[in-house]
C-alpha positions in Angstrom: -115.7 57.1 -112.3 -112.1 56.4 -113.3 -111.4 54.9 -109.8 -114.4 52.7 -110.0 -113.4 51.4 -113.4 -109.8 50.7 -112.4 -111.0 49.0 -109.2 -113.3 46.7 -111.0 -110.8 45.9 -113.8 -107.5 45.6 -111.9 -108.2 44.3 -108.5 -107.1 40.7 -108.8 -110.1 38.9 -107.1 -112.9 39.1 -104.5 -113.6 38.0 -101.0 -114.8 34.3 -100.9 -117.8 32.4 -99.3 -117.8 29.8 -96.6 -119.0 26.9 -98.8 -117.1 26.3 -102.1 -119.8 25.6 -104.7 -120.1 26.4 -108.4 -121.5 29.9 -108.0 -120.9 31.0 -104.4 -118.3 33.5 -103.3 -117.2 34.6 -99.9 -119.1 37.8 -99.2 -117.5 38.8 -95.9 -113.9 39.6 -95.0 -112.3 37.2 -92.6 -112.6 38.0 -89.0 -109.0 37.0 -88.4 -106.0 35.9 -90.5 -102.8 34.2 -89.5 -99.6 33.2 -91.3 -96.9 30.5 -90.9 -94.1 29.7 -93.3 -95.8 28.4 -96.4 -99.4 28.8 -95.1 -102.2 31.3 -94.7 -105.3 30.7 -92.5 -108.4 32.9 -92.7 -111.3 32.6 -90.3 -114.8 32.8 -91.8 -117.4 34.8 -89.9 -117.4 36.2 -86.4 -117.4 32.9 -84.5 -114.2 31.5 -86.1 -115.9 28.1 -86.5 -114.6 27.5 -90.0 -111.5 28.4 -91.8 -110.0 28.7 -95.3 -106.4 27.7 -95.7 -103.9 28.2 -98.5 -100.5 26.5 -98.6 -97.4 26.7 -100.8 -93.8 25.4 -100.7 -91.8 27.8 -98.6 -88.3 28.4 -100.1 -86.3 31.0 -98.3 -83.5 32.2 -100.6 -82.0 35.4 -99.2 -81.2 37.9 -101.9 -82.6 35.9 -104.9 -85.5 38.3 -105.4 -89.2 37.9 -105.1 -90.7 34.4 -105.4 -94.2 34.1 -106.8 -96.7 31.5 -105.8 -100.4 30.7 -106.5 -102.1 29.0 -103.6 -105.8 27.8 -103.8 -107.9 28.0 -100.7 -109.4 25.0 -99.0 -112.1 24.6 -96.4 -111.0 23.5 -92.9 -112.8 23.2 -89.5 -109.8 23.6 -87.3 -107.4 26.5 -87.6 -104.1 24.7 -87.6 -101.8 22.5 -85.6 -98.7 24.7 -86.2 -97.7 28.0 -84.5 -99.2 30.9 -86.3 -98.6 34.6 -86.4 -101.5 37.1 -86.6 -101.5 38.8 -89.9 -102.3 42.4 -90.9 -105.2 42.6 -93.4 -105.5 45.5 -95.8 -108.9 46.4 -97.3 -109.8 46.1 -100.9 -109.8 49.9 -101.1 -106.1 50.0 -100.1 -105.4 47.4 -102.8 -107.3 49.4 -105.4 -105.3 52.5 -104.6 -102.0 50.5 -105.0 -103.3 49.3 -108.4 -104.2 52.8 -109.5 -100.8 54.1 -108.6 -99.0 51.3 -110.5 -101.2 51.8 -113.5 -100.7 55.6 -113.5 -97.0 55.0 -113.8 -97.5 52.5 -116.7 -99.9 54.5 -118.9 -98.0 56.4 -121.7 -98.4 60.1 -121.8 -99.1 60.2 -125.5 -102.7 60.0 -126.9 -103.8 56.7 -128.4 -101.1 54.7 -126.7 -101.8 52.2 -124.0 -100.8 49.1 -122.1 -102.4 45.7 -121.9 -102.7 44.3 -118.4 -103.4 40.6 -117.6 -103.5 39.3 -114.0 -105.1 36.0 -113.6 -108.7 36.4 -115.0 -108.4 40.2 -115.4 -107.6 41.1 -119.0 -107.9 44.7 -120.2 -106.5 47.6 -122.2 -105.8 51.0 -120.6 -104.9 53.9 -122.9 -105.3 57.6 -123.4 -107.9 58.7 -125.9 -107.5 61.5 -128.5 -108.1 64.1 -125.7 -105.5 62.5 -123.4 -108.2 61.1 -121.1 -107.4 57.7 -119.5 -109.8 55.0 -120.7 -110.0 51.4 -119.4 -111.7 48.8 -121.5 -111.9 45.0 -121.8 -109.1 43.7 -124.1 -111.6 42.6 -126.8 -112.9 46.2 -127.1 -109.5 47.8 -127.7 -109.8 50.3 -130.6 -107.9 49.5 -133.8 -106.0 52.9 -133.7 -104.6 52.3 -130.1 -100.9 51.5 -130.2 -100.0 48.9 -127.5 -96.6 49.9 -126.2 -96.3 47.6 -123.2 -97.8 44.3 -122.0 -97.8 43.5 -118.3 -98.9 40.1 -117.0 -99.1 38.2 -113.8 -95.7 38.1 -112.0 -94.4 41.3 -113.6 -97.5 43.2 -112.5 -97.1 41.9 -108.9 -93.4 42.9 -109.0 -94.5 46.4 -109.9 -96.9 46.4 -107.0 -94.1 45.2 -104.6 -91.8 47.9 -105.9 -94.5 50.5 -105.3 -95.1 49.2 -101.7 -91.4 49.5 -101.0 -91.5 53.1 -102.2 -94.4 53.9 -99.9 -92.6 52.4 -96.9 -94.6 49.1 -96.5 -92.6 46.4 -94.8 -93.3 43.0 -93.2 -96.3 40.8 -93.9 -99.6 42.0 -95.3 -102.7 40.2 -96.6 -104.4 42.5 -99.2 -108.1 41.9 -99.9 -108.6 42.5 -103.6 -112.3 42.9 -104.1 -112.5 40.5 -107.1 -113.9 37.1 -107.7 -111.4 34.2 -108.2 -108.3 35.3 -106.3 -109.7 37.0 -103.2 -106.3 38.1 -101.7 -102.6 38.8 -102.3 -100.1 38.0 -99.5 -96.8 40.0 -99.5 -93.8 39.4 -97.2 -91.4 42.1 -98.3 -88.7 40.9 -95.9 -88.7 37.3 -97.0 -89.4 38.1 -100.6 -92.7 36.3 -101.1 -95.7 37.3 -103.2 -98.6 34.8 -103.0 -101.7 35.0 -105.1 -104.5 33.5 -103.0 -106.9 31.7 -105.2 -110.6 30.8 -104.7 -111.3 27.1 -104.2 -111.5 25.2 -107.5 -115.0 24.2 -108.6 -115.3 20.4 -108.1 -117.9 20.2 -110.8 -115.4 21.5 -113.4 -112.4 19.4 -112.2 -113.4 16.4 -114.4 -114.7 18.3 -117.4 -118.2 19.2 -118.5 -121.4 17.2 -119.1 -120.3 13.6 -119.7 -123.6 12.5 -121.3 -123.8 15.5 -123.5 -120.2 15.1 -124.6 -120.8 11.4 -125.4 -123.9 12.2 -127.5 -122.1 15.1 -129.3 -119.1 12.8 -130.0 -121.4 10.2 -131.6 -123.0 12.9 -133.7 -119.6 14.3 -134.7 -117.8 11.0 -135.5 -120.6 8.9 -137.0 -123.1 11.3 -138.4 -121.3 14.4 -139.5 -117.8 13.1 -140.1 -118.8 9.9 -142.0 -122.4 9.6 -143.0 -122.9 13.2 -144.1 -119.4 13.7 -145.2 -119.6 10.6 -147.5 -122.6 12.2 -149.1 -121.2 15.8 -149.4 -117.5 15.0 -149.9 -117.2 11.4 -151.4 -113.9 12.2 -153.1 -112.4 13.7 -149.9 -113.6 10.8 -147.7 -112.2 8.1 -149.9 -108.9 9.9 -150.7 -108.2 10.6 -147.0 -108.7 6.9 -146.2 -106.2 5.9 -148.8 -103.7 8.6 -147.6 -104.1 7.5 -144.0 -103.7 3.9 -144.8 -100.6 4.7 -146.8 -98.9 6.6 -144.1 -99.7 3.9 -141.5 -98.1 1.3 -143.8 -95.0 3.6 -144.2 -94.8 4.0 -140.4 -94.7 0.2 -139.8 -91.9 -0.1 -142.4 -89.9 2.9 -141.4 -89.3 3.0 -137.6 -85.6 2.3 -137.0 -83.2 5.1 -136.1 -79.5 4.1 -136.2 -77.2 5.6 -133.5 -73.8 6.8 -134.8 -71.2 7.6 -132.2 -69.0 10.7 -132.0 -70.4 13.3 -134.5 -67.9 15.8 -135.8 -67.4 19.3 -134.5 -70.0 21.9 -135.6 -69.1 23.4 -139.0 -68.0 27.0 -139.1 -68.5 27.2 -142.9 -71.2 29.0 -144.9 -74.7 27.9 -145.1 -76.6 26.6 -148.1 -76.9 28.7 -151.3 -80.2 30.4 -150.7 -80.7 31.5 -154.3 -80.2 27.9 -155.5 -82.6 26.7 -152.7 -85.4 29.1 -153.7 -84.9 28.0 -157.3 -85.3 24.4 -156.2 -88.5 25.3 -154.3 -89.9 26.7 -157.6 -89.6 23.2 -159.0 -90.6 21.3 -155.9 -93.9 23.0 -154.9 -96.8 24.5 -156.8 -97.1 27.8 -154.9 -95.1 30.8 -156.1 -93.5 33.1 -153.6 -95.8 36.1 -152.7 -94.9 39.6 -151.7 -95.6 40.2 -148.0 -94.6 41.8 -144.8 -94.4 39.7 -141.7 -94.5 40.5 -138.0 -93.9 38.0 -135.3 -96.5 37.7 -132.4 -95.1 35.5 -129.7 -97.5 34.2 -127.1 -101.0 35.4 -126.3 -99.8 38.6 -124.8 -98.6 39.8 -128.2 -101.1 38.0 -130.4 -104.5 38.7 -128.9 -104.2 42.5 -128.5 -103.2 42.6 -132.2 -106.1 40.3 -133.2 -108.7 42.4 -131.3 -107.3 45.6 -132.8 -107.7 44.1 -136.3 -111.2 42.9 -135.5 -112.3 46.3 -134.2 -110.9 48.0 -137.3 -112.7 45.7 -139.8 -114.8 47.5 -142.4 -115.8 44.6 -144.7 -115.3 41.1 -143.2 -113.6 38.9 -140.7 -112.9 35.3 -141.7 -111.6 32.8 -139.1 -110.5 29.2 -139.4 -109.1 27.4 -136.4 -108.7 23.8 -135.3 -110.1 24.6 -131.9 -112.7 27.2 -130.8 -112.9 26.3 -127.1 -115.9 26.7 -124.7 -113.9 28.4 -121.9 -114.6 31.9 -120.6 -111.9 33.5 -122.8 -113.2 31.8 -126.0 -116.8 32.9 -125.1 -115.5 36.5 -124.8 -114.0 36.2 -128.3 -117.3 34.8 -129.6 -119.3 37.6 -128.0 -117.1 40.2 -129.6 -117.5 38.6 -133.0 -121.3 38.5 -132.5 -121.2 42.2 -131.7 -119.1 43.0 -134.8 -121.3 40.9 -137.0 -123.8 43.8 -137.0 -121.5 45.9 -139.1 -119.2 43.4 -141.0 -119.5 39.9 -142.4 -118.2 37.3 -139.9 -117.5 33.7 -140.8 -116.0 31.2 -138.4 -114.8 27.7 -139.5 -113.6 25.2 -136.9 -112.7 21.6 -136.8 -115.6 19.6 -135.5 -113.9 17.0 -133.3 -111.0 19.2 -132.3 -113.3 21.9 -130.9 -115.6 19.3 -129.3 -112.9 17.5 -127.4 -111.0 20.6 -126.3 -114.3 22.2 -125.1 -115.0 19.2 -122.8 -111.5 18.9 -121.3 -111.1 20.3 -117.7 -109.4 23.7 -117.8 -105.9 24.2 -116.5 -106.9 27.3 -114.7 -110.5 27.5 -113.2 -112.9 29.8 -114.9 -114.6 32.7 -113.0 -117.1 31.4 -110.4 -120.5 31.2 -112.0 -119.3 30.9 -115.6 -121.7 28.6 -117.4 -120.2 27.5 -120.8 -122.5 27.0 -123.8 -123.1 23.5 -124.9 -121.9 24.3 -128.5 -119.7 27.1 -129.6 -121.0 26.8 -133.2 -124.6 27.4 -132.0 -123.5 30.1 -129.5 -121.8 32.0 -132.3 -124.9 32.1 -134.5 -127.4 32.6 -131.7 -128.9 36.2 -131.9 -126.2 37.3 -134.3 -125.2 37.4 -138.0 -122.2 35.3 -137.5 -122.0 32.3 -139.9 -120.3 29.3 -138.4 -119.4 25.9 -140.0 -117.3 22.9 -138.9 -114.9 20.8 -140.9 -115.6 17.1 -140.6 -113.2 14.4 -139.5 -113.4 11.3 -141.9 -111.2 8.6 -140.5 -110.3 10.9 -137.6 -108.3 13.2 -139.9 -108.7 17.0 -139.6 -108.2 20.4 -141.1 -105.6 21.6 -138.7 -105.0 25.0 -140.2 -105.3 28.3 -138.3 -105.8 31.4 -140.5 -107.6 34.6 -139.8 -108.2 37.3 -142.5 -109.5 40.8 -142.0 -110.7 42.9 -145.0 -108.2 41.3 -147.4 -105.7 43.6 -145.7 -104.4 41.6 -142.8 -104.0 37.9 -142.1 -102.7 35.8 -139.2 -101.2 32.3 -139.5 -99.5 30.1 -136.8 -100.2 27.7 -134.0 -102.8 29.4 -131.9 -106.5 28.5 -131.6 -109.2 30.4 -129.7 -109.0 29.5 -126.0 -107.5 30.3 -122.7 -104.4 28.1 -123.0 -103.4 30.2 -126.1 -104.2 33.5 -124.3 -102.2 32.9 -121.2 -101.0 29.3 -120.5 -99.0 28.0 -123.5 -96.0 29.3 -125.5 -96.9 29.8 -129.1 -96.3 31.8 -132.3 -98.4 33.6 -134.8 -97.4 35.8 -137.8 -99.2 39.0 -138.8 -99.2 39.3 -142.6 -99.7 42.2 -144.9 -99.5 42.5 -148.7 -100.6 40.3 -151.7 -100.1 37.1 -149.7 -103.2 38.0 -147.7 -105.4 37.5 -150.8 -103.9 34.0 -151.3 -104.7 33.2 -147.7 -108.2 34.5 -148.1 -108.6 32.4 -151.2 -107.5 29.3 -149.2 -110.1 30.2 -146.6 -112.8 30.4 -149.3 -111.9 27.0 -150.5 -112.1 25.5 -147.0 -115.4 27.3 -146.4 -116.9 26.0 -149.6 -115.7 22.4 -148.8 -117.4 22.5 -145.4 -120.8 23.5 -146.9 -123.6 21.4 -148.1 -122.2 21.2 -151.6 -118.9 19.8 -150.3 -116.5 18.5 -153.0 -118.6 20.0 -155.8 -118.4 23.5 -154.3 -114.7 23.0 -153.6 -114.0 21.9 -157.1 -115.8 24.8 -158.6 -114.0 27.3 -156.4 -110.7 25.6 -157.3 -111.2 26.6 -161.0 -110.8 30.3 -160.2 -107.4 31.8 -160.8 -105.0 32.4 -157.9 -104.4 36.0 -156.7 -101.5 37.9 -158.2 -98.3 37.3 -156.1 -96.8 40.7 -156.9 -97.3 43.8 -154.9 -96.9 47.5 -155.6 -93.4 48.5 -156.7 -91.4 50.3 -154.1 -92.9 48.6 -151.1 -90.5 46.9 -148.7 -92.0 43.4 -149.3 -90.2 40.2 -148.8 -90.9 36.9 -150.7 -93.0 34.4 -148.7 -94.0 31.1 -150.0 -97.1 29.3 -148.7 -96.6 25.5 -148.3 -99.3 23.0 -147.7 -100.2 19.5 -146.6 -103.2 18.4 -148.6 -104.5 15.0 -149.2 -102.1 13.2 -151.5 -99.6 16.1 -151.6 -97.1 16.4 -148.8 -95.4 19.7 -149.7 -94.4 20.6 -146.2 -92.8 17.2 -145.6 -90.9 17.4 -148.9 -89.6 20.9 -148.3 -88.5 20.0 -144.7 -86.6 16.9 -145.8 -84.9 18.8 -148.6 -84.0 21.7 -146.4 -82.5 19.3 -143.8 -80.4 17.6 -146.5 -79.1 21.0 -147.8 -78.4 22.6 -144.5 -74.7 23.1 -143.8 -74.5 25.4 -140.8 -77.5 25.2 -138.5 -80.9 23.5 -138.0 -83.1 24.8 -135.2 -86.5 23.1 -134.6 -89.2 23.9 -132.1 -92.2 21.6 -132.1 -94.4 19.9 -129.6 -94.8 16.7 -131.6 -91.8 15.3 -133.4 -92.6 11.7 -134.4 -91.7 11.2 -138.1 -88.7 8.9 -138.5 -87.6 10.4 -141.8 -87.4 13.8 -140.2 -85.5 12.3 -137.2 -83.0 10.5 -139.4 -82.5 13.6 -141.5 -81.7 15.6 -138.3 -79.2 13.0 -137.1 -77.5 12.7 -140.5 -77.3 16.5 -140.7 -75.6 16.5 -137.3 -73.0 14.0 -138.5 -72.3 16.3 -141.4 -71.2 18.9 -138.9 -74.5 20.9 -138.8 -75.4 22.5 -135.5 -78.8 20.8 -134.8 -80.9 21.9 -131.9 -84.4 20.8 -131.0 -86.8 22.4 -128.4 -89.5 20.2 -126.9 -92.0 21.1 -124.2 -91.1 19.9 -120.7 -94.5 18.2 -120.7 -96.6 17.9 -123.9 -100.4 18.2 -123.6 -100.7 14.7 -124.9 -99.5 11.7 -122.8 -98.7 9.6 -125.9 -96.8 12.4 -127.6 -94.9 13.2 -124.4 -93.7 9.6 -124.1 -92.7 9.7 -127.8 -90.8 12.9 -127.2 -88.8 11.4 -124.4 -87.7 8.4 -126.6 -87.0 10.8 -129.5 -85.0 13.1 -127.3 -82.7 10.3 -126.2 -82.1 9.2 -129.8 -81.2 12.7 -130.8 -79.0 13.3 -127.8 -77.1 10.0 -128.5 -76.3 11.4 -131.9 -75.0 14.7 -130.9 -78.1 16.8 -131.4 -78.6 19.4 -128.7 -82.0 18.9 -126.9 -83.8 21.6 -124.9 -86.9 21.4 -122.7 -89.0 24.5 -122.7 -90.3 25.3 -119.2 -94.0 24.4 -119.7 -96.0 23.7 -122.9 -94.6 25.1 -126.1 -97.0 24.8 -129.1 -94.7 26.6 -131.5 -94.2 25.1 -134.9 -91.1 26.7 -136.4 -87.7 25.7 -137.9 -84.6 27.4 -139.2 -82.4 25.8 -141.9 -79.3 28.0 -142.4 -80.8 31.1 -143.9 -84.3 29.7 -144.6 -87.2 29.8 -142.1 -90.4 27.8 -142.1 -93.3 28.2 -139.6 -97.0 27.7 -139.4 -99.5 25.0 -138.3 -97.8 21.7 -139.1 -96.4 19.4 -136.4 -93.5 17.0 -137.2 -95.7 13.9 -137.1 -97.2 11.8 -139.9 -100.7 13.0 -139.6 -99.6 16.7 -140.0 -97.1 15.9 -142.7 -99.2 13.5 -144.8 -102.9 13.5 -143.9 -104.3 16.6 -142.2 -104.8 19.9 -144.0 -101.9 22.3 -142.9 -100.3 25.5 -144.0 -96.8 26.8 -143.4 -94.9 29.8 -144.6 -91.3 29.6 -145.9 -89.0 32.6 -146.4 -85.3 33.5 -146.7 -85.2 37.3 -146.2 -82.0 37.7 -144.1 -83.4 40.3 -141.7 -86.7 38.5 -141.1 -85.0 35.2 -140.6 -82.5 36.6 -138.1 -85.3 38.3 -136.2 -87.0 34.9 -135.8 -83.7 33.5 -134.6 -83.2 36.2 -132.0 -86.8 36.7 -130.8 -87.8 33.0 -130.7 -84.9 30.5 -130.8 -82.2 32.4 -129.0 -84.7 33.6 -126.4 -86.0 30.1 -125.9 -82.6 28.4 -125.8 -81.7 30.9 -123.0 -84.7 30.0 -120.7 -85.0 26.2 -121.6 -83.2 23.4 -119.8 -80.6 21.7 -122.0 -80.7 17.9 -121.7 -77.1 16.6 -121.2 -77.9 13.0 -120.0 -80.3 10.4 -121.4 -83.8 10.5 -119.8 -85.0 7.4 -118.1 -87.6 5.5 -120.2 -89.6 2.4 -119.6 -91.2 -0.2 -121.9 -94.4 1.8 -122.0 -92.6 4.8 -123.4 -91.4 2.7 -126.3 -94.9 1.4 -126.8 -96.3 5.0 -126.9 -93.5 6.1 -129.2 -94.4 3.3 -131.6 -98.0 4.3 -131.6 -97.1 8.0 -132.0 -95.2 7.0 -135.2 -98.5 5.9 -136.6 -100.1 9.3 -136.0 
């Protein structure tokens, strides 16, 4: 039984079918296989009349270690026109045995401890139960009392496999059939140092997104009906006030776009940072929210966040309340939804998502193909409520504004805030940050969720106003607990708390300012960073190498050049970083807000600010120093064209 479970869960993918369609898979092993540098060829069937090929860029590098590739298969009707070497093919049973051996070495000996393994579409928890028996379960079913002591994903898992093959005396080139759908084989060349994940052909029907007609009709319903006609009836105050706020920020953007270059900034200051006590006292006067007692834990990337989230879900005794900007329609989001539907039989489950944000994200083509045969629901809102007790609502988008907050609360005991939504890019594709929260701050976060939930209901502004009359939770916790002070900060319509505090922190910083954000497009923030650098502050900014938005990417390129010309150190994170965090000397601020005008002035956002020295330094080490080390520092201006300046101008309006 154990062997069967591990085979099904950990074998990376299955044999593929001769015709790549939406639901077909290759059901027979290839009669023959060959290899050439950078290429695999598999014959289909006994007659060798059709072939599957997979190619990758071959880069021999001697002793540089193992190089990992992912190579999708393609149909061909001629084997190849290059010289090929016949390849040894190992069965899926042999691959399963290798996986079992690697996993046996990973599983902790102690009961109720386990590991999380993610390889491509396989995503599971393996642990020992109270009796010491090994249990394998889908990640979303991980019990709340299992301690995750290790997380192994993709390349590292394949490295462990290669190490095990070396120990068992395997050498040379081998094609391992894996017995799973999606990635039917793994190719290893232990002499050249290559590990290639052979992927199933992409589904042509999903390459351009989902149902175009359905998306168009849903967009009309979202933008015209729900976000304007119904919202004007339910939320007249909100609708009008957001229009005024949006018009005001657009006018400000037109009047406030010039960034002046100043040559030769001074050396970085070696002096002390800002007076933190004075800064916290200034915040008491600057914002409405008091500092709450809390305990924070950083969860960096989906490999840390989602196991903790599922553990919290599975330990819930009263309720689960979720608010996200995007609840996607991909296979991972559907798995989350199915788990919530199951849990709704024993606890209250509420899900609040942005209407247009979820609609658009759910209809974009995925970065990595879903499992063959996956059929996404037409609406995640309807899917959540179908045959379950889940209650789902959407926040509307008057004038294309949004509620961009991401907060999750479980039993008034735990909360999560940060950049992550529910979808595959947050699970395994993007770099991002969430914070796990305990203590009295959780009740404040739950109170904020209740306000948003009321506002999204049929009573709209009236229900929100009534809820707003209730007193805020007590910010103080039990004496003797090792709480720190954490202050919630907001962008609400007409009140730009997050913007005010960032500008004030930039102006007060004396030693360092570190910023990581995918979208930095507010000129007041940029001028502040440049002026801080010319006071001698060590200013560093991390951008994604390529943002998910073309407009914002072009804006980032222009912004990076302006910062670089003024002595600010600019780094490009390898891939997409969706992190929204900043350090100003000894004060940290992180959460859901981008550094663009719509996040700082118009959308609904929530950040957390704190100055506990140990918690701030941990953020510095785990996030900023780690990301500086793996990012590429920009030392020369990046080439830009006239279109980049146009997009940067448009981004300044957003």
